C-alpha positions as CSV (number, residue, x, y, z in Angstrom):
1,M,0.0,0.0,0.0
2,A,1.1,3.5,-0.7
3,Y,2.2,5.9,2.0
4,K,-0.1,8.7,3.1
5,I,0.8,11.9,4.9
6,G,-1.1,12.5,8.1
7,E,-2.2,15.6,9.9
8,E,1.2,15.8,11.7
9,C,2.5,17.3,8.4
10,I,4.0,20.8,8.9
11,N,4.5,21.3,5.1
12,C,8.3,21.6,5.4
13,G,9.0,19.8,2.1
14,V,11.7,17.6,3.4
15,C,9.9,14.5,2.3
16,E,9.3,15.8,-1.2
17,S,13.0,16.3,-1.9
18,E,13.7,12.7,-0.7
19,C,11.1,10.9,-2.9
20,P,12.9,9.1,-5.7
21,V,9.8,8.9,-7.9
22,E,8.5,12.4,-7.4
23,A,5.2,11.2,-5.9
24,I,5.0,14.0,-3.3
25,S,3.7,17.5,-4.0
26,E,2.3,20.5,-2.1
27,G,-1.4,20.3,-1.4
28,D,-3.6,22.7,0.6
29,G,-1.2,23.5,3.5
30,V,0.3,20.0,3.6
31,R,2.2,17.6,1.3
32,V,0.3,14.9,-0.5
33,I,1.5,11.6,-2.0
34,D,0.2,10.3,-5.3
35,A,-0.6,6.7,-4.5
36,D,-0.2,5.7,-8.2
37,K,3.4,6.9,-8.2
38,C,4.4,5.8,-4.7
39,I,6.8,2.8,-4.6
40,E,6.5,2.3,-0.9
41,C,10.3,2.8,-0.3
42,G,9.8,4.7,3.0
43,A,12.3,7.5,2.1
44,C,9.7,10.1,3.0
45,A,9.0,8.6,6.4
46,D,12.7,8.3,7.2
47,A,13.2,12.0,6.3
48,C,10.2,13.5,8.0
49,P,10.8,15.3,11.2
50,T,7.2,14.8,12.4
51,D,6.7,11.2,11.3
52,A,3.7,12.3,9.1
53,P,4.1,9.8,6.3
54,K,2.7,6.4,7.2
55,A,2.2,3.2,5.2
56,E,-1.5,2.7,4.7
């Protein structure tokens, strides 16, 4: 299952720069992950300072 960014997101953008398939983009005040692009590598979760990305 693809990762999803939870409400802990502070929209810092760290996860977006770490995503190897460019599945993360800026949404309405938070980052969002395109489930169709996500390869479930966990790079976003490893980089996030608030642990917002979670495997669904």
